[in-house]
N, C-alpha and C positions, 0 to 999 in steps of 0.2 A: 504494500500500500504506500502511495506517495505521501509526501508531507501535506499537500493540499487536500487529499482525500481524508487524511487523518484529522486535519483541522475542521473539515466539514462536519465532523461528528462531535465537536466540542460543545458543551452545554452553554446555554445563555444564562450564566450564573457569575457572580463575583468570584474572583480567585486570583491566583498567581501562576504565571506560565514560565517555563524554563526552556531555553534553546541549548542543544548539545551539538558539538562538532563530531566529525567522523571518529575521533579518538574517545568519545564519550565524556568530554569535558564540558562543563556548563559555561557557555559563552555569553549568555544574557538572561537576566531575570527581570520580569515586568509584572505589573499589576493591571487588573482590568475590572471594570464594572460589569462588563459582558465579555466573557472569555472568547466566545465564538467570534463576535464582531471585531474585537481588538486584535486578536492574533491574525485574523484574515486580512487586516489592513497592511500587513507586511508583505503578503504574497500577491502583489499586483504587478503589472508591467514595470520593468526596471526604470523606465524613464519617469515614472511618477514618484520614485524614491530619491532621497538625497544620496550623495555619493557614499558617505560612510554607512548609511543604513543598507544600501545595496550590497556593499562589501560584506557586511555582517550576514545578510540573508543568504548570500552565495555560499557561506560556510556552514549553514544549518543542515545537520544530518538527521536530527530527531527533535521532537518537542513533547514536553510533558506538562501537566497542569495539576494544581491542587485547588479544590473548591473550598471557599470559606463562607461565613454567614453574611458578611457585609463588606462594604468598601473599606471601612476603617480597619477591619481585620486583614484585608488584603494588603493594606499599607504596611502594617506591622510585619506580616509574614514576608513581604518583599524585602523589607529592611533587614530582617534577620538572615534571609537567604543570601542577600548580597554580601553581608559581613562574613558569612560562612564560606561561600564559594569564591568570592572576589572575582566575578566574571570579567573577562577581558573587555567586552564592549560596554559594560555598565560604567566603566571609568569615563567614557565619552558621553553616555546618554542619561545616567541616573542623576537624581536630585541628591546632592551630597549631604543634606541636612540629617541630623540625628533627632531622635524622638525624646520628649521630656520624661523625666522621672520625678516622683515626689520623694524628697529626702527627709528623714527624721534623724537628726544628728545624735551622736553618742556623747551627750553632755549631762551635767547634773540637772539642768533645766533645758531640755532639748528644744531646738527650733524645727519648724516644719516649713519647707519652701520647695520651689520648683527648680530643677537643674537639668542640664543636658550632659553633665560630667559625673561619672561614677568614680568615687575616690575610696580606696580601701583604708578607711580610718575608723571602722567600727560602726559607721552610720548605717541605717536601714533604708533601702531603696525600694520603691513600689512603682511598677510600670513595666515597660514603657507605655505611654499613652499616645494613640494615633492623633488625637486632637489636643493641641496646646490650650485651646479655649476650654475644653472640658477639664483638663488637668488644673488650669488656673482657677476655674470656678470651684473645683473641689477644695483647693487650698484656701480660697477666700471664704468658702463655707465653713471650713474648720476654724478659721480665725474668728468668724462671727459667732459660732456656737461656743467655742472654747477660747476665751481671750488669752492668746499666746503671745509671747514676746517676739518681736521682729528684729531687735537689735543684734549686733554681732559681738556684744560684750561677752567676755569669758566670766560668766556668773558662777561663783562657787559659794558654798555655805560660809567659808572663812571670809570671803570678800564682803558678803552681806553683813556679817557681824562687825566688820571693821568700818562699815559705812562708806565703802569705796564709791558707790554709785548714787546718782540723783535720779529721781523718776523723770521720765520724758513726757512728751505731749500725749502719747497714747495712753499713759496712765491717767492723766487728768481728764481725758475725754472717754475714759472707761473702755478703751479697746485693749487694755492690758491690765492684769491684776497687780502689776508691780512686783514681780518675783525678785527684782534686783534690790528692793528695799524691804523685803520680808512681807510683802502684801499677800502672799499665798505660800503655803508650806510646800516643801519639795514633794511630799507624798501626794498632796492634792493635785499639784501641777502634773506630776508623772502619772497619776490616775487618768487625768484628761488625755495625756499623750498615749497611754495604752488603749483608751477608747478609740482614739483616732487610728491607731495601728490596727485595732480589731475591725474597724470600718473598712480600711484599705484592704484587709484580708478577706472581706466579704461577710463580716459578722453584723451587718446592719440590723437585721431582724432581731437578733439577741439584744442589742443595745436598746432598741425601741421598746422591747418588752421589759427590759430592766428599768427604764425611765417610767414606763407605765405603772410598774409596781411601786416605785418610789413616790410617784405622784399620788397614788391611792393611799399609801401609808401616811404621807404628809397631810393629805386631806382629812384622814381619819383622826389625826392628832390636832386638827383645827389650824394647822400651819398652812394657810391658803396661799400666802406669798411664795413660799418655797414650792408648793404644789404647782403654782403657775409657772415657775422657772422650769420645772421638769416637763410640764406640758408643752411649753414653747420649744424646748430642745427636742422633744419627741416629734412634734409636728414638723420642725425643720428637717429632721432626719428623714421622715416619711416623704417630704416633698423633694428633697435634693439628692438623696442617696441613689446612686446608680453605679453600675460596673459592667465590664465586658469580659467574657470568659477568656478570650485570647490574650488579654493583657492584665490578668489578675495574678499578682505575685503570690497570693495565698495558696495557689495550686502547687507552687514549688517546682521541684524537679521530678517529673514522672515520664513514663513511656506509655503510649496508648496503642492498643491493637484492636482491630475490628475485623470481622470475617463475614462474607456472604457466600453461601454454597448454593449452587444452582446445577443440579444433576452432576455431570462429570467434571464440572468446572467449579473452581473456588477463587474468590477474589478477596484479597486482604489489603488493609491500609495500616501503615505504621506512622505514628506521629511522635516526635521527641519534644518534650516540653522542658525548657530550662528557664528558671526564674519566672514562670508563668507565661512564657512566650513560646510559640512554635518555632523551633529552629531546624527541624527536618521533617519531611513528609515523603513517604514512598508508597506506591501501589505495586503489588505483585499478584500475578495470576498463577494458578496451579491447575494442572490437568490431572485428575484423579483416575489412575489406571484401574483401580479396584474400589469397591465401596469402603469408605473410611468414616469412622465416627468423627463428628465435628471437633471433639476435644483433641483427637490425634492430628487433625488438619491444622488446628490452631497451634498446637505444639510444634509442628513442622515449620509453620510460618515464623514463630518466635525464634526457633533455632537458626533459621536462615538469616533473619535480621541480626541476630547476635553474631553470626559469622561475618556479616558485612560491616557492622558498626561497633563491634566490641561489646563490652559489658553493658548490661541493662541498668536502669535506675533501680534504686532499692524498692520503689513502689511502681508497679505495672498495672495499668487499668485494662481490664479485659471484659468482654460481654458475658463470658462464662469461664469456668475453671479449665485451663488447658491440660493436655495429657502429659505434663512433665512438671518437675520441680527444679528450681535453681537455688543454690545456696546464696543467702543474702538478699534474695528477691522475694517480695511479698506481692502476690496477685490479688487484686481487689476487683469486685464487681459492684460498681456504684449503683445506688437506687434513687438518688436525688442530688441536687446541688450542682456545683460547677464541674465536678469530675464526670457526672453523668452527661452534662452538656458537651464536654470534650469527647466522650465516647460516641455520642450521637453525631458530632461533626466528623469524626473518623469514619463512622459507619456510612455517612453520606458520601464520603469520598470512595469507599469500597463499592457502594451501589452505583455511583457514577461510572466507575470502571467496568462494572458488570454490564450496565446499559450500553456503554461505549463498545464493549466486545460484541454484544448482540447486534448493534447497528452495523458494526464492521463485518460480522458474519453475514448479515442480510445483504450487504453491499457486495461482498466478495464471493459468497457461496449461497445464493438464494434458496437452492433446493435443500441444502443441509439446514438452513434456518427454518424453512417451512416444516421440515420433519421434526426439528427440535420443538417448535411451537405446538405441533399436534401431540408429540410425546408428553409435553408439559401439561397440556389440557387433559389428556388421558389419565395422567397421574393425579392431577388435582381433583378430577371428578370421579376417580375410581372406576373408570370404564374398562371393560374387557377387550374392546376393540379400539384401534386407532381411529380417531374422528376425521377420516379423510373427507367424508361427505357430511356437511352440517346444513341444516335448514332452520330458519327463524321466522316466526309469525308475529304480526303486529296489526292491531285494529285502529281504524280512524273513523270518526264521525263527529258532528257538531249537534248536540242535543237530539241525537237519533236520526238526523237527516243524512241521506246519502251514505249509509254505513258501508264500509269496505274492509276487507282484510288483505294483507300483503304477505307473500312468502318469498324470501330471498334465499339463495343457495350459495354456499361456499364449498369449493373443492380444493383440497390441498392448501387450506388456509387463505385462499384468495377468492374474490367474487367470481361467480359463473353467471353472468347476466342473462345469457340465453335461456337459463333455466328459471328465471324469476317468474312468478305468477301472482295475479291479483284476483280477488273474488268479490263480486257483488253479492251482498247478503240477501238471501232469498226467504229463509224461514223465520227470521227473528224480526219482531216488531218493536220499534223504539230503541232506546240506548241501553241495550243489554250486552255489556262487554263480554261477560262470561259465555253466554249462549252463542254469541258471534264467534268467539274463539273455537268453541266446540264444532260449530258448523264448518268453519274453514279447515280445521284439522281433519275432520271426517271426510270432506269432499276431496281434499288433497290426496290422502292416502288410500281412500277407497278406489280412486281412479288409478293411482300408481300400482296398487295390488292387481287391478284388472289388466293394465297395459304393460307394466314393466316392474314386476316385484323384485327383481334382482338389484334395482337401483334405489332401494330404501336407504335413507341416511343412517349413519351410526349415531348421530346426535341431533336432537330437536330442541331448539331454544324458544321459549315463550317470553315475549316482552310483557312483564307484569309480575304479579306476586302469587300468593298461594291460591287465590280464587281462580285466576286464569289457568294456573297449572292443574288444578283439580278437574276443571272441565275438559282440558286437553287430554288428561289421563283417561277420562271417561270415553272420549272419542276413540283413543287408541285401544282401550279395553274392548269396546264393541267390535273393533276390527281385528282383534286377536293379535295385536302387535306388542303387548306387554312382554318384556323380557327380550324382545328382538331389537329394540332401539333404546337409547338412553334419553330420558326426557328431563329437562330442567327449566326453571324460570329465572330470569335476570331482572331484579327490581332496580329501577334507575336511581332512586334517592341515595341509597347507601351502597349500591352495586352488590347487593346480597344475591347469592345463588341459592335457590330453593330446589330441593329434591323431593320426590314423592316418598312419603313415609318418614321423612326426617323433620321433626318439629323445629329444629334449629337451623338457621341459614348458614351457609358456608361463605366465609369471607376469603377471597383470593387476594394475594399480595397485589397492591395497586400498580406496582411496577412490573408485574409478571406478564410475559408475552401471552400467557393463557388468557388472562383477563382482557388484555388489549384486543385479542381476536374476537372474544365474546362481545365486547363493547362495539367493535367495528361492525359485526354482523347485526347487532341490535339497532345501531344507528342507521345502518343501510336499510333495514326493514322499515324503520320509521320514515326515512326519506322517501322510499319507494311507495309506501302506503299513503302518505300525506299528499304526494304528487298526484296520485290517481284520484284521491278524494277531492282535491281542488279542481281537477279536470271535470269530474262529474258535477260538482257543485256549480261551476261556471256554466256548464251546459244546461243545467236545470234552470239557472237564473235567466239565461237567454231564452229558453223555451217558454218560461212562465211569462215573460214580457210580451213576446210576439203572439203566443197562443191565446193570451188574454184579450187580444183585439178581435172583435167580431168579424168573421169573414176570412181570417187567416188560419189555414190548416197546415198540415205537416209539409206538403209539397210546396206550398207558397212560401212557407218559412225557409225551406231548403234553398229555393231559388233566390230569395232575398239575401240570405247569408252568403251564398255562392257569388252573387253579383257585388255586394257591398263589403263583405268580410266581417262586419260586426254590427250590433244594434246601434252603437254610437254613430257609425257612419250612415246607417239608414236614417237616423234622426236628423242628421245634418244635410241629407240629400234633399233636392227639390222635389216637389210633387210630380213634375214632369218626368224626372228620372225614375221615380218609384212606379209611375203609371206605365212605363214601358214593360213592366213585369206583371203588375196586378190590375191594370186598368185605372181610369181616372177616379172613379167613385171610391174604390177601396184605398187608392193611394192617398186621397184626402183624409180618409178615416185613420190610416196608419200615421200620417204626418201629425194629425191632431192629437192622437193618443200618445205619441212619443215626445 
C-alpha cells in the first residue's frame, strides 16, 4: 500500500502524526485537529509545496499516527515526541516554545507560580499545560482562595523572629496573610499549600467535601462567619477546578496497555506516561495462528514492548490481568478516575488501528473482507450457516395511506439490486404495521418456495422490534421455514438485535463490521420502501385532483398527463391548448377547477 492510500484511511480525529524515512527514523512530528485533512495537505503536487517541505516529503517512507481526545492534548503529545525523537525536519518547521508548569517551591513558606524552566532544587512541578491562559488562571485562582505570598524573600522562622521583614502592599490590601511578619503560622500556611498540591493532583472533589463538612460543623456551632468562609472556598473550587488527563502530574509514571481481539487478529496500543504526560505511543498488530486466551495475547504484547523499550514502570495499567508476572511491576485494572480515562484513550487508539486494518483489507482484498464480514455476522448471531444471502423487510405508510413493504437483498455482503422487491399491501386495512409485515413475508417466501426454493436466504432481517419479529415468525411458521432460515429484528433506536425466543436483545459492538452490514441493509430497505411509497402517494394525489373534475376519466387523465407532464403544467396551460385534447367545454371546466 502506498503512502497516499494509507493516508486515505486516517481518521478525522485530533492527534499527532509521525513521518519515518527508509531507515525507520522519525523525521517529522506534527499535530492536527483533523489527522486525515492535515496529513493529506503534504501529499499534493510538488509545485504547491515550499522547497524545504518538498524535500522532506520526498524522504517519507512511512507515516504513523496517535489519536488523542482534543487539540490541547495533541499539542502536548507533539511537544513530548519532538523532545524524545528530535526529528530532523522539526528543527526547521516546529514552534520552539516550551509549555508552562506550575511550581510549588521547597521553602518553609512555599511560593506557587508559573514557569517554563524545571530546576532540580526540590520544588514540585505540575504540568505541562497546553494553554498558558489556563495555567495562569489556575495560579490566580489559588492566590484568590489561599492568600499566598508572591515575594521572593527567603522567609524563615528565624528571620521572622528577628523582625527582618516589613509587610508589603499585598498584606495591607488583604491579598497576603503576612507570613513574613508572623501573620499566619507555618503549619496553617503549609496546610493551604498541601490543599493546592492535592488540587493539582486531581483531588478537587475531596477538598470540596472537606470544606462542606467544615462549613456544616461551623454552622452547627453558630460560627456563621467562618461557615461563610468555607462556603465561599467550596463554591470557588466547584466553579474553577478543572484538569486534563494528559497533563495531570498526579498520574505519575505509568505504562498503559490496551488490546482489541477480532477473530484471528489482535491489535494493541502501548502508551508510556512520564510525569503525567504521554511520551511514547505505539500500535502493534498480531496474527493469531491458533486460538489464544486474551490474557496470553496481552502477555505476549507486554513482553514484546518490554523487549523494545526496556523495563516497564512499577505501575502498569491494563484492561484485565495479563498471562504473566514481572518482578517489581504491579498490574492495575482501573475502575474510575484519571487512570481509567488513560486506559480508554489507549483502547481508542487500538480500535482505530483495528478499523484502519479493516479498511485496508477492504481496499486491498475485497473478497477476503466480505468473507470476514459474513464470518463475523455468523459468529455474532450464532448461525449454523454463513449468511451469504441476506434479505431485509421494511414497511412504509402515512396514517395507513398507500401502505407498502420493501424487500432488499444482499449477496456476499453487498447489495443485489436486481433482486429487490416491493409489495402493495392487499389484505391489511389501515396502519397495521405488524399485519403488513406478516403479509409481505408470507407473499415473498410462498412465491420463492413455489418458483425457486433453492434460493432461500440464510438470514432474514426485520426492521423493527419484537412485534414485527413475532408476526414475521408466524408467516415463516405457516410456510414451514422455521429452522431453515435465521430470523432477527434490528431496532433502530439502540441498534438492538432481537431473536425469536430470546427475551433479551443482543447488542453488537458498534464498530463491528457485522453491525455495519446489518445497518446498511436496514437503511437500504428503508430507502427503497420510502421511495416506492412516495411514488404511489404522488400518483394518488395527481389522480385525486384530475379525477375529481366532472367529465375527466382515466383515458382523458392519461392523455392530459402525457401531453403536459404534470397537473401544475395543465393548470398553467391555456384553455385552447387543453381543448385540443378534451374539447372546449371540458377544457373550460378543467381550467376553472385547477
